[in-house]
C-alpha positions in Angstrom: 26.2 12.9 8.4 28.4 15.3 6.4 29.6 18.8 7.3 28.0 21.4 5.1 30.2 24.1 3.7 29.4 27.3 1.8 31.2 25.7 -1.2 29.0 22.6 -1.2 25.8 24.7 -1.0 26.9 26.8 -4.0 27.8 23.7 -6.0 24.4 22.2 -5.2 22.6 25.4 -6.2 24.5 25.5 -9.5 23.7 21.9 -10.3 20.0 22.5 -9.4 19.9 25.6 -11.7 21.5 23.6 -14.6 18.9 20.9 -14.1 16.0 23.3 -14.2 17.4 25.0 -17.2 17.6 21.7 -19.1 13.9 21.1 -18.5 11.3 21.3 -21.3 8.8 23.6 -19.6 5.8 22.9 -17.4 4.0 19.8 -18.4 1.4 19.7 -15.6 0.5 21.3 -12.3 3.5 19.9 -10.5 7.0 21.3 -10.6 8.3 17.8 -11.2 6.5 17.7 -14.5 8.7 20.5 -15.8 11.9 18.5 -15.6 12.7 15.4 -17.6 14.7 13.0 -15.4 16.4 9.7 -16.3 15.2 6.7 -14.3 17.7 5.3 -11.8 19.6 2.1 -11.8 23.2 3.5 -12.0 25.3 5.5 -9.7 28.9 6.9 -9.6 31.4 8.0 -7.1 31.1 11.8 -7.1 34.9 12.2 -6.7 36.4 9.6 -9.0 33.5 9.2 -11.5 33.8 5.4 -11.1 30.6 3.5 -11.5 29.4 1.7 -8.5 28.1 -1.9 -8.5 24.3 -2.0 -8.6 22.6 -4.9 -6.8 18.8 -5.3 -7.0 17.1 -6.1 -3.7 14.0 -5.4 -1.7 13.5 -3.2 1.4 12.4 -4.7 4.7 12.0 -1.5 6.7 8.2 -1.5 6.9 5.5 -3.7 5.6 5.5 -2.0 2.2 8.8 -3.7 1.3 9.7 -1.6 -1.8 12.0 -3.1 -4.5 15.2 -1.1 -4.7 18.8 -1.0 -5.9 21.8 -0.9 -3.5 25.0 0.6 -4.8 28.2 -1.0 -3.5 31.7 0.4 -3.6 34.8 -1.4 -2.2 32.5 -4.0 -0.6 30.4 -1.5 1.3 26.8 -0.3 0.7 27.1 3.5 0.0 23.7 4.4 -1.4 20.2 3.0 -2.0 17.6 4.0 -4.7 14.3 2.8 -5.9 13.9 0.0 -8.4 12.9 1.6 -11.8 11.5 -1.6 -13.2 9.0 -2.1 -10.4 5.3 -1.6 -11.3 4.7 -1.2 -7.6 7.1 1.5 -6.5 7.9 3.1 -9.9 11.5 3.6 -8.9 10.8 5.5 -5.7 11.6 4.8 -2.1 11.2 6.8 1.2 13.7 8.1 3.7 13.5 4.9 5.7 14.4 2.9 2.6 17.4 5.1 1.8 18.6 4.8 5.4 18.9 1.1 5.0 22.6 1.9 4.9 22.3 2.7 8.6 20.8 -0.8 9.2 24.1 -2.4 8.2 26.6 0.1 9.6 25.9 1.5 13.1 28.3 1.4 16.0 26.0 -0.4 18.4 25.2 -3.4 16.2 25.3 -6.9 17.7 28.0 -8.8 15.7 28.6 -12.0 17.8 26.5 -14.5 19.7 26.0 -13.4 23.4 25.1 -15.4 26.5 23.8 -13.9 29.6 26.5 -13.7 32.3 24.6 -12.2 35.3 21.1 -11.8 36.5 18.5 -11.5 33.8 18.1 -7.8 32.9 21.3 -6.5 34.4 22.9 -6.2 30.9 25.9 -8.5 31.6 26.8 -10.8 28.6 29.7 -12.7 27.4 30.7 -13.5 23.8 30.4 -17.1 22.8 30.9 -19.1 19.6 28.0 -20.1 17.3 28.7 -23.7 18.1 28.3 -23.2 21.8 25.1 -21.1 21.3 23.4 -23.5 18.9 24.5 -26.7 20.7 22.8 -25.4 23.9 19.7 -24.2 22.1 19.3 -27.3 20.0 19.6 -29.5 23.1 16.9 -27.6 24.9 14.6 -27.7 21.8 15.2 -31.4 21.2 14.5 -32.3 24.8 11.1 -30.6 24.6 10.3 -32.4 21.4 11.5 -35.8 22.6 9.5 -35.4 25.8 6.4 -34.9 23.8 6.0 -31.2 24.5 7.0 -29.3 21.4 4.3 -26.7 22.2 6.6 -25.4 25.0 8.7 -23.8 22.3 7.0 -20.5 21.5 7.9 -18.4 18.4 6.8 -14.8 18.5 7.5 -12.6 15.5 7.0 -9.0 14.5 7.8 -8.3 10.8 7.6 -11.7 9.0 6.8 -11.6 5.3 7.8 -13.6 2.2 10.1 -16.5 2.7 11.1 -15.0 6.2 7.5 -15.9 7.2 7.1 -19.3 5.4 10.4 -20.9 6.4 10.2 -20.2 10.2 6.5 -20.6 10.7 5.3 -23.2 8.2 8.4 -25.3 7.6 10.5 -25.1 10.8 7.8 -24.9 13.4 5.5 -27.2 11.5 8.2 -29.9 11.3 9.2 -29.4 14.9 5.5 -29.8 16.0 4.8 -26.5 17.8 1.8 -24.3 16.9 2.5 -22.0 19.8 3.1 -19.1 17.4 2.1 -15.5 17.7 2.6 -12.5 15.4 2.0 -8.8 15.8 -1.2 -8.2 13.8 -3.4 -7.3 16.7 -1.2 -4.3 17.6 -1.3 -3.3 14.0 -4.4 -3.8 11.9 -6.1 -6.9 13.3 -9.5 -5.2 13.5 -9.3 -4.1 9.9 -8.5 -7.7 8.8 -11.2 -9.3 10.8 -13.8 -6.8 9.5 -12.7 -7.6 5.9 -12.9 -11.3 6.6 -16.5 -10.8 7.8 -17.5 -8.8 4.8 -15.6 -9.7 1.6 -13.4 -12.6 2.8 -9.7 -12.2 2.4 -8.0 -9.5 4.3 -5.9 -6.7 2.8 -7.2 -4.0 0.5 -5.8 -2.0 -2.3 -6.9 1.5 -3.5 -6.9 2.3 -7.3 -5.9 5.9 -7.1 -4.8 5.8 -10.8 -8.5 5.7 -11.8 -10.4 7.2 -8.9 -12.3 10.4 -8.9 -12.9 10.9 -5.2 -11.2 9.8 -1.9 -12.4 9.6 1.6 -9.8 8.8 4.2 -10.6 7.7 7.8 -7.6 7.7 10.1 -4.9 6.7 7.6 -1.6 8.5 7.2 -1.6 7.4 3.5 0.8 10.1 2.5 3.2 9.5 5.3 3.3 6.1 6.9 0.5 3.9 5.7 0.8 0.2 4.7 2.1 0.0 1.1 3.1 3.6 1.5 5.3 4.5 -1.5 3.3 2.6 -4.2 0.1 4.2 -3.1 1.1 7.7 -1.9 2.7 8.8 -5.1 -0.4 7.7 -7.0 -2.7 9.6 -4.7 -0.6 12.7 -5.0 -0.6 12.4 -8.8 -4.4 12.0 -8.8 -4.8 15.1 -6.6 -2.3 17.3 -8.5 -2.9 16.3 -12.1 -6.6 15.4 -12.0 -7.8 17.5 -9.1 -9.2 14.5 -7.3 -10.6 15.6 -3.9 -9.3 13.8 -0.8 -11.1 14.4 2.5 -9.3 13.2 5.6 -11.0 12.6 8.9 -8.5 12.6 11.7 -8.1 13.7 15.3 -4.9 15.6 14.3 -3.7 17.6 11.4 -1.3 15.0 10.2 0.9 15.5 7.2 -1.8 13.6 5.2 -4.6 15.8 6.5 -2.5 18.9 5.7 -2.0 17.9 2.1 -5.7 16.8 1.7 -8.3 18.8 0.0 -10.1 19.1 3.4 -9.2 18.1 6.9 -12.3 17.1 9.0 -11.3 17.1 12.7 -13.2 14.2 14.3 -13.4 13.3 18.0 -11.5 10.1 18.9 -13.5 6.9 18.4 -16.4 8.6 16.5 -15.5 7.9 12.9 -18.0 5.0 13.0 -20.8 7.5 13.7 -19.8 9.5 10.6 -19.7 6.5 8.4 -23.0 5.2 9.5 -24.6 8.6 8.8 -23.0 8.7 5.3 -24.3 5.3 4.6 -27.7 6.4 5.8 -27.7 9.5 3.5 -26.9 7.3 0.5 -29.6 4.7 1.2 -32.4 7.1 2.1 -31.7 9.4 -0.9 -31.5 6.3 -3.2 -27.9 7.1 -4.3 -26.9 3.5 -3.9 -25.9 1.1 -6.8 -28.8 -1.2 -7.1 -26.9 -3.8 -9.1 -24.3 -4.1 -6.3 -27.0 -5.4 -4.0 -27.1 -8.6 -6.1 -23.9 -9.6 -4.3 -24.7 -8.1 -0.9 -26.2 -9.9 2.1 -28.4 -7.8 4.4 -30.8 -10.3 5.7 -30.9 -13.7 7.4 -32.3 -15.2 4.2 -29.5 -15.4 1.6 -32.2 -15.7 -1.2 -34.0 -12.4 -0.3 -35.0 -10.3 -3.3 -33.2 -7.0 -4.0 -36.0 -4.8 -2.8 -36.1 -6.7 0.5 -32.3 -6.4 1.0 -32.4 -2.7 0.2 -35.3 -2.1 2.6 -33.5 -4.0 5.4 -30.4 -1.9 5.2 -32.5 1.3 5.0 -34.4 0.3 8.1 -31.2 -0.4 10.0 -29.5 2.9 9.1 -32.5 5.2 9.4 -31.8 6.4 13.0 -28.1 7.3 12.1 -28.8 10.8 10.8 -26.1 13.3 10.0 -27.5 15.5 12.8 -27.1 12.6 15.3 -23.5 12.0 14.0 -22.6 15.7 14.3 -23.4 15.7 18.0 -21.2 12.7 18.6 -18.3 13.4 16.2 -18.1 17.1 15.9 -18.3 16.8 12.0 -21.1 19.1 10.7 -24.2 17.4 9.4 -24.0 19.5 6.3 -20.5 18.2 5.5 -21.5 14.6 6.2 -24.3 14.9 3.6 -22.1 16.7 1.2 -19.3 14.1 1.3 -21.8 11.2 1.1 -23.5 12.6 -2.0 -20.2 13.4 -3.7 -18.8 9.9 -2.9 -22.0 8.2 -4.3 -22.2 10.4 -7.4 -18.5 10.1 -8.4 -17.7 8.0 -11.4 -15.3 6.1 -9.2 -14.6 6.6 -5.5 -12.3 5.1 -3.0 -12.4 4.8 0.8 -9.2 4.4 2.8 -9.0 3.5 6.5 -6.5 2.5 9.1 -5.8 2.6 12.9 -7.4 6.0 13.4 -10.7 4.2 12.6 -9.8 0.7 13.6 -7.8 0.9 16.9 -10.8 1.5 19.0 -13.4 -0.5 21.1 -15.7 -0.1 18.1 -13.0 -0.4 15.4 -14.1 -3.6 13.8 -17.5 -2.2 13.1 -15.8 1.0 11.9 -14.1 -0.9 9.2 -17.3 -2.9 8.4 -19.1 0.5 7.9 -16.3 1.6 5.6 -16.7 -1.5 3.6 -20.4 -0.9 3.5 -19.8 2.6 2.0 -17.7 1.2 -0.7 -20.0 -1.7 -1.6 -23.4 0.0 -1.6 -22.0 2.6 -4.1 -20.4 0.0 -6.4 -16.9 1.0 -5.5 -15.6 -2.4 -4.5 -13.3 -4.5 -6.7 -13.9 -1.8 -9.4 -11.5 0.5 -11.3 -10.9 3.5 -9.1 -12.3 1.9 -6.0 -11.3 -0.2 -3.0 -10.2 -3.6 -4.3 -9.3 -7.0 -2.8 -5.5 -6.9 -3.0 -3.5 -8.9 -5.6 -0.1 -10.3 -4.6 2.2 -13.0 -5.9 1.7 -16.6 -4.8 5.0 -18.4 -4.3 5.3 -22.1 -4.0 7.9 -23.4 -1.7 9.3 -26.6 -0.2 7.1 -27.5 2.9 9.6 -29.8 4.6 8.9 -33.5 5.2 5.6 -34.9 4.0 5.0 -36.5 7.3 5.0 -34.1 10.1 4.0 -34.5 13.8 0.6 -33.3 14.7 1.1 -29.8 16.0 0.5 -29.0 19.6 -0.3 -25.6 21.0 -0.4 -23.6 24.3 -3.6 -21.6 24.3 -1.9 -18.4 25.1 -2.0 -16.5 21.8 -5.6 -15.5 21.5 -6.3 -14.0 24.9 -9.7 -14.6 26.5 -11.6 -11.3 25.9 -12.3 -11.2 22.1 -14.8 -13.2 20.1 -13.0 -13.6 16.8 -9.2 -13.2 17.3 -8.5 -14.5 13.8 -5.0 -13.1 13.9 -4.4 -13.6 17.6 -4.2 -11.1 20.5 -0.5 -10.7 20.7 -0.6 -7.9 23.2 -2.0 -10.4 25.7 0.6 -13.1 25.3 2.8 -12.1 28.2 -0.3 -11.5 30.4 -1.4 -15.0 29.5 2.0 -16.4 30.5 1.9 -14.5 33.7 -1.5 -16.0 34.5 -0.3 -19.5 33.7 -3.7 -21.2 33.6 -3.2 -22.1 29.9 0.4 -23.2 30.3 3.7 -21.5 29.8 6.5 -21.9 27.2 9.9 -23.3 28.4 11.6 -21.5 25.5 10.4 -18.1 24.4 12.0 -17.2 21.0 11.2 -13.8 19.4 12.3 -12.3 16.1 12.0 -8.9 14.5 9.9 -8.0 17.6 10.4 -6.0 20.7 7.7 -7.3 23.2 8.7 -4.9 26.0 8.4 -1.8 23.9 5.8 -2.3 21.2 2.9 -3.4 23.4 1.1 -1.5 26.1 1.8 -2.0 29.8 5.6 -1.8 29.3 6.3 -2.4 33.0 4.3 -5.7 33.1 6.1 -6.8 30.0 9.4 -6.2 31.7 8.3 -8.0 34.9 7.2 -11.1 33.0 10.2 -11.4 30.8 12.5 -10.8 33.8 10.9 -13.7 35.8 12.8 -16.9 35.2 10.0 -18.9 36.9 7.5 -17.6 34.3 10.1 -17.6 31.4 12.7 -20.3 31.9 14.7 -19.6 28.8 14.5 -16.5 26.5 16.2 -16.2 23.1 16.2 -13.5 20.4 17.8 -12.9 17.0 18.4 -9.2 16.4 20.8 -6.7 14.9 20.4 -4.2 17.8 20.4 -4.4 21.5 17.0 -3.2 22.5 14.7 -3.2 25.5 13.7 -6.8 25.0 17.1 -8.1 24.0 18.3 -6.9 27.4 16.0 -9.7 28.9 17.2 -12.5 26.6 19.4 -15.3 27.9 20.8 -15.8 24.5 21.2 -13.2 21.8 21.9 -14.4 18.2 23.3 -11.7 15.8 20.9 -11.4 12.8 21.8 -10.1 9.4 20.3 -6.9 8.2 17.9 -7.2 5.2 20.8 -6.1 2.9 22.7 -9.2 3.9 20.2 -12.0 3.3 18.1 -14.0 0.8 14.3 -13.9 0.5 11.6 -14.2 -2.0 8.9 -11.6 -1.6 6.3 -9.5 -3.4 3.7 -7.2 -1.9 0.4 -5.7 -3.2 0.7 -3.8 -6.5 -1.7 -0.7 -6.8 -2.3 -1.8 -10.5 -4.1 -5.0 -9.4 -1.3 -7.0 -11.0 1.3 -9.4 -9.7 5.0 -8.6 -9.1 7.5 -11.2 -7.9 10.6 -9.8 -6.0 13.9 -11.1 -4.8 15.9 -9.9 -1.8 19.5 -10.9 -2.0 22.7 -10.1 0.0 24.2 -6.8 -1.2 27.3 -7.2 1.0 28.8 -10.0 3.1 27.3 -10.0 6.6 29.4 -8.1 9.2 31.1 -9.9 12.1 29.5 -13.3 12.7 26.0 -12.3 11.8 23.7 -15.0 10.4 20.3 -14.8 8.9 17.7 -16.1 11.4 16.3 -18.6 8.8 19.8 -20.0 8.3 20.0 -20.4 12.1 16.8 -22.4 12.1 18.2 -24.6 9.3 21.3 -25.2 11.4 19.2 -26.0 14.5 17.1 -28.5 12.5 20.3 -30.4 11.5 21.5 -30.5 15.0 18.2 -31.9 16.1 18.3 -34.5 13.3 15.1 -32.9 11.9 15.7 -32.7 8.1 13.8 -29.9 6.3 14.7 -30.8 2.7 17.2 -27.9 2.3 20.1 -26.6 4.3 20.1 -22.8 3.9 17.7 -20.0 3.1 19.5 -19.5 -0.2 18.6 -23.1 -1.2 15.1 -22.6 0.0 14.8 -19.5 -2.2 16.3 -21.3 -5.2 13.9 -24.2 -4.8 11.0 -21.8 -4.5 12.0 -20.1 -7.8 12.1 -23.6 -9.5 8.6 -24.5 -8.1 6.7 -21.3 -8.8 5.0 -21.4 -12.2 5.3 -17.7 -13.3 9.0 -17.5 -12.1 10.5 -20.9 -13.1 10.3 -20.3 -16.8 11.9 -16.9 -16.8 15.0 -16.6 -19.2 18.0 -18.2 -17.6 15.9 -19.6 -14.7 13.8 -17.7 -12.2 16.5 -17.5 -9.5 19.2 -16.1 -11.8 16.7 -13.8 -13.6 15.5 -12.3 -10.3 19.1 -11.9 -9.1 19.9 -9.8 -12.1 16.6 -7.9 -12.5 15.2 -7.9 -8.9 11.5 -7.9 -10.0 9.3 -9.5 -12.6 5.7 -9.0 -13.7 3.9 -10.5 -16.6 3.4 -7.6 -19.1 0.3 -9.5 -20.5 -1.4 -9.8 -17.1 -4.6 -7.8 -16.9 -5.6 -5.9 -13.8 -7.9 -8.1 -11.6 -11.2 -6.2 -11.2 -14.7 -7.6 -10.5 -13.4 -11.0 -9.5 -16.6 -11.6 -7.5 -18.6 -11.4 -10.7 -16.9 -14.4 -12.4 -19.0 -17.4 -13.1 -17.9 -20.8 -11.7 -17.5 -23.5 -14.3 -20.0 -26.4 -14.2 -17.1 -28.8 -14.1 -15.8 -27.3 -10.9 -19.2 -27.9 -9.3 -19.1 -31.6 -10.2 -15.7 -32.5 -8.7 -15.4 -35.1 -6.0 -16.3 -33.9 -2.6 -18.4 -30.9 -3.7 -21.6 -30.3 -1.8 -24.3 -27.7 -2.1 -25.5 -26.1 1.1 -29.2 -25.1 0.8 -29.1 -22.8 3.9 -26.3 -20.6 2.6 -26.3 -21.2 -1.2 -22.6 -22.2 -1.0 -21.0 -24.9 -3.0 -18.1 -26.3 -1.0 -15.7 -29.3 -0.9 -16.2 -31.1 2.4 -12.9 -32.9 2.1 -11.0 -29.6 2.8 -12.9 -29.1 6.1 -12.5 -30.9 9.4 -15.4 -33.3 8.6 -14.7 -36.9 9.3 -16.9 -37.9 6.4 -19.5 -36.6 4.0 -22.4 -37.6 6.4 -21.0 -35.3 9.1 -20.4 -32.5 6.6 -24.0 -32.7 5.4 -25.4 -33.0 8.9 -23.6 -29.9 10.2 -23.8 -27.9 7.0 -21.4 -25.3 5.6 -22.0 -22.7 8.3 -21.4 -25.0 11.3 -18.6 -27.3 10.0 -15.2 -26.4 11.2 -12.9 -25.0 8.5 -15.5 -25.4 5.8 -14.4 -22.1 4.3 -11.3 -23.8 3.1 -13.4 -25.8 0.7 -15.5 -22.9 -0.6 -16.1 -23.1 -4.4 -18.8 -20.6 -5.3 -22.0 -18.8 -4.2 -25.4 -19.5 -5.9 -27.2 -16.3 -6.7 -30.4 -16.8 -8.7 -29.7 -19.4 -11.3 -26.0 -18.8 -11.5 -23.0 -19.7 -9.4 -20.5 -16.9 -8.9 -17.0 -16.9 -7.4 -18.3 -14.2 -5.2 -16.4 -13.0 -2.2 -14.4 -16.0 -1.2 -14.2 -16.5 2.6 -11.1 -16.8 4.7 -10.7 -17.5 8.4 -14.5 -17.7 9.0 -17.4 -19.6 7.4 -19.1 -16.7 5.7 -21.0 -17.1 2.5 -19.8 -15.8 -0.9 -21.9 -12.6 -0.5 -20.5 -9.3 0.6 -21.9 -9.7 4.1 -23.1 -6.5 5.7 -25.4 -8.7 7.8 -23.2 -11.2 9.7 -24.8 -14.3 11.2 -21.4 -15.1 12.5 -21.4 -12.0 14.7 -25.0 -12.5 15.6 -24.3 -15.9 16.9 -21.4 -14.4 19.0 -23.8 -12.0 20.6 -23.1 -8.9 18.5 -25.3 -6.9 16.2 -25.3 -8.5 12.7 -25.1 -5.0 11.0 -22.4 -2.5 11.7 -23.9 -0.5 14.6 -22.9 2.4 16.8 -21.0 1.6 20.0 -19.7 4.4 22.1 -16.2 4.1 23.7 -17.1 3.2 27.3 -14.1 5.1 28.8 -14.9 8.3 26.9 -18.4 8.9 28.3 -17.8 10.7 31.6 -14.5 12.6 31.4 -13.5 15.2 34.0 -12.0 18.5 33.0 -8.4 17.3 33.2 -9.0 14.0 31.6 -8.0 13.8 27.9 -8.2 11.0 25.3 -4.7 9.9 24.3 -3.9 9.0 20.7 -0.7 7.9 19.1 0.7 8.0 15.5 3.6 7.1 13.3 5.9 9.5 11.5 7.4 9.2 8.0 11.0 8.9 9.1 10.9 6.2 11.7 10.1 2.5 11.5 8.0 1.2 14.4 10.5 0.2 17.0 13.3 -0.7 14.6 15.0 2.5 13.4 16.1 4.8 16.1 19.6 3.4 15.9 19.7 4.8 12.3 21.5 8.1 12.5 20.0 9.6 9.4 16.5 9.0 10.6 17.0 9.9 14.2 18.8 13.1 13.3 15.5 14.2 11.6 13.2 12.9 14.4 14.3 12.5 17.9 11.8 14.4 20.0 8.0 14.0 20.3 6.2 16.6 22.5 2.6 16.0 23.3 0.1 17.8 21.0 -2.7 19.6 22.9 -5.3 22.0 21.6 -4.8 25.6 22.7 -8.3 25.8 24.2 -7.8 22.6 26.2 -4.4 23.8 27.3 -5.7 27.1 28.5 -8.4 25.5 30.5 -5.6 23.5 32.3 -3.2 26.4 32.7 -0.7 24.8 30.3 1.5 26.8 28.0 3.5 25.7 25.0 6.8 24.0 26.1 5.5 23.3 29.6 6.4 20.0 31.1 3.2 18.1 31.8 2.4 14.9 33.7 0.2 12.3 32.2 -1.3 9.6 34.4 -3.4 6.6 33.4 -4.6 3.5 35.3 -1.4 1.9 34.0 1.4 4.3 34.5 2.7 7.8 34.4 5.0 9.9 32.2 6.3 13.5 31.9 6.5 15.2 28.6 6.7 18.7 27.0 3.5 20.2 25.7 3.2 21.3 22.1 0.2 23.7 22.2 -1.5 24.3 18.8 -4.7 24.4 16.8 -4.0 21.2 14.9 -5.7 18.7 17.2 -9.3 18.4 18.4 -10.1 19.7 21.9 -10.2 17.1 24.6 -7.4 15.0 23.0 -3.7 14.7 23.4 -1.4 13.0 20.8 2.1 11.5 21.3 4.0 9.9 18.5 5.3 6.3 18.7 9.0 5.3 18.0 10.8 7.3 20.6 11.5 7.1 24.4 14.0 4.3 23.9 15.9 3.0 26.9 18.1 0.8 24.7 18.7 1.6 21.1 22.4 2.5 20.9 23.9 5.9 21.1 21.9 7.4 18.2 18.5 6.2 19.5 18.9 6.2 23.3 22.2 8.0 24.1 23.5 4.8 25.6 26.3 2.7 24.3 25.2 -0.9 23.7 27.0 -3.9 25.0 30.0 -4.6 22.8 29.3 -1.4 20.9 32.3 0.1 19.0 33.6 3.6 18.5 34.5 3.2 14.8 31.8 5.5 13.5 33.3 9.0 12.9 29.8 10.5 12.8 29.5 9.9 16.6 31.6 13.1 16.9 29.0 15.0 14.8 26.0 13.8 16.8 24.4 17.0 18.1 21.2 15.9 19.8 20.7 14.7 23.3 17.0 14.3 23.3 15.3 11.0 22.7 11.6 11.5 23.3 9.1 9.8 25.5 7.3 6.5 25.0 3.5 6.7 25.3 3.0 2.9 25.7 3.9 3.2 29.4 0.4 4.7 29.8 -1.6 2.4 27.5 -3.4 -0.8 28.6 -3.2 -4.0 26.5 -7.0 -3.9 26.0 -8.6 -5.7 23.0 -11.5 -4.8 20.8 -14.2 -7.3 21.9 -14.8 -8.6 18.4 -11.3 -9.0 16.8 -8.8 -8.6 19.6 -7.4 -5.5 17.9 -5.4 -3.4 20.4 -7.4 -0.3 21.5 -4.5 2.1 21.1 -6.7 5.2 20.7 -9.1 4.7 23.6 -6.8 5.4 26.6 -7.8 8.2 29.0 -5.1 10.2 30.8 -5.2 12.8 33.5 -3.2 15.8 32.5 -1.5 18.3 34.8 1.5 20.6 34.9 4.5 18.6 36.1 
């Protein structure tokens, strides 16, 4: 923070005027088009004019992980900009990326290993040496392994991408022998991923806004906080401004994205599925579908059904889902439902976006399947301007010793209430440990994760983590003392992402591949060590060789092993250190991958079988089959892990690559009709399912929804002063009509009660949320996040930040998760964030 003077304001105004004067006139509809700006990559001290050292790296604030350049002066990071050579981000980053400086320098950072010195949870710790910390931890880990119970070491992670995923999960845990691993996907987008695995195979979608002509958005903050935010948001803005591409957003709340859209369609919580089913119905009944697309679509039990039969089957299923029916449920007018469906189907290229507003519901997995249906029946899947299967770099890396122990696992990561928890049910892990019937870990190790705060039922999370009988030993590696760190027996000081090595690379909107390198910009502060380096040290202490000794060595070896990277000038590692990113300029965008023909030679390789029932060619040796006889007897659909051997889908007299499966044994068709779901007791087609809790609400019962904001990072940024200065309060949004019926006025303190808990929060009465709902943002209400995020000095916090004297806010918001149950979607295990019902009254 810097004090603003009249002189500084006048200097900025003068500089801005000079910049505008230097422009070459209006080029397009955007003001930015009137100014010719040089790309970034260089920076100078504004007082001395001395050029600062530029170090390419990659962000790690959110899942987007934009490439960027950090500028260093006198050994200190002073500024961060976007990487101008990136085909993903095009040289841009968001506020969270720029505030990466605050991730390194904040007064409440953990800088030394800490050991609990009192009762768990009372906040008493003592500083210890690394040798003492790792000697103790390694001894505990080794004993479990030597006793034949490696599964009693549990690793629970939040953000884990690139090599920070592969080294801990695949190499370290695989070599150790524990498969008791849980992520965070089910509290994020698990329902979306499972729906995609049931329809087109691999999870993760991309949206080609560069070539689209029409956009429908269901529950995504694509212009503010969506996955792959900066690469996609700027392209959507450009499409809307320069080509007048319509963007229609369906959301409970007038989000920033909805406000910038062509039209905001307020929709009642949990009813997006009804709108999508009605749109699909309009397109099918009015024959606006793409007939050729049905070649690759499955809509019947018989995979060899002719086109007319497949089309008739889908029409029959959808016919009762009329726009008039959907209007009564959703509040979206039937006329508009018809209008948007027709416009989407008739557009040259159209794209559908979706996220937790659609997915984080009881019916969310079917909601995403219905969105997939809309894209596919109109020919807007894997096509220019449509929704595409994402393209990302494939890194090769050292996997550790060739001979590893057979992994053991505690059955506590998938819950017991969902049919296809392909990505776990992480919100239920602590509940499963409390129950104990499936075993409990002796060591619970978490990283880049805050289990107390990020899940629902916060009090139960605290109770379980506090109980030494349920959790004998708890360990975390972190940069900040947060709500969960307070319950750790051992705290290991992690590096920030600007102090570590990683290979990385996320989805490029261009359907091309970009390889990226994260490297230390500055020397780690205090005694901080990268979590992956800690694991390498622990492996040595346990006499468990991994084949490398540090994360830097792991990254170097990966660069030497990865085909595209290893042949770069000067070697891949040195090239990426210098340039930060690489993409092959000759690589063509990957569209229509499902239409590629499989070579005859690939169908004649050893182990390849043809499954008559599904039309799938597959390699039985990659499944769990003991021999070919078992594989043939069970068939592709019933043989465990047969999807790993998928080769192609026979359609007519040709074999196509089709929609390659992942996680489940689906065919190579785009499956709108799922035999997998049918066998699990669900409707095979996406079908309407009302939210049970929403059916009989009393006058003072409202549906609670949550959302993310553009300037905070999940649970990992409130200690960043630049971000929290911008956003540190989160009053509850409530519609003026609803508020009036409850006698609530703007600014009133209101009490919200659910079956889980109770909170008090200020009301923000407005017209920007549908009646009957109440919305509270995520991120805030921190009980431990340092002085900037919670108003509390952390253990071993310092007073060496002069900006502490300039801190002017003393409000830190309220956390909605105290109210929200850890309930899963019955299909995927997705956390049902948006289904909670609360009773509202004046406090």
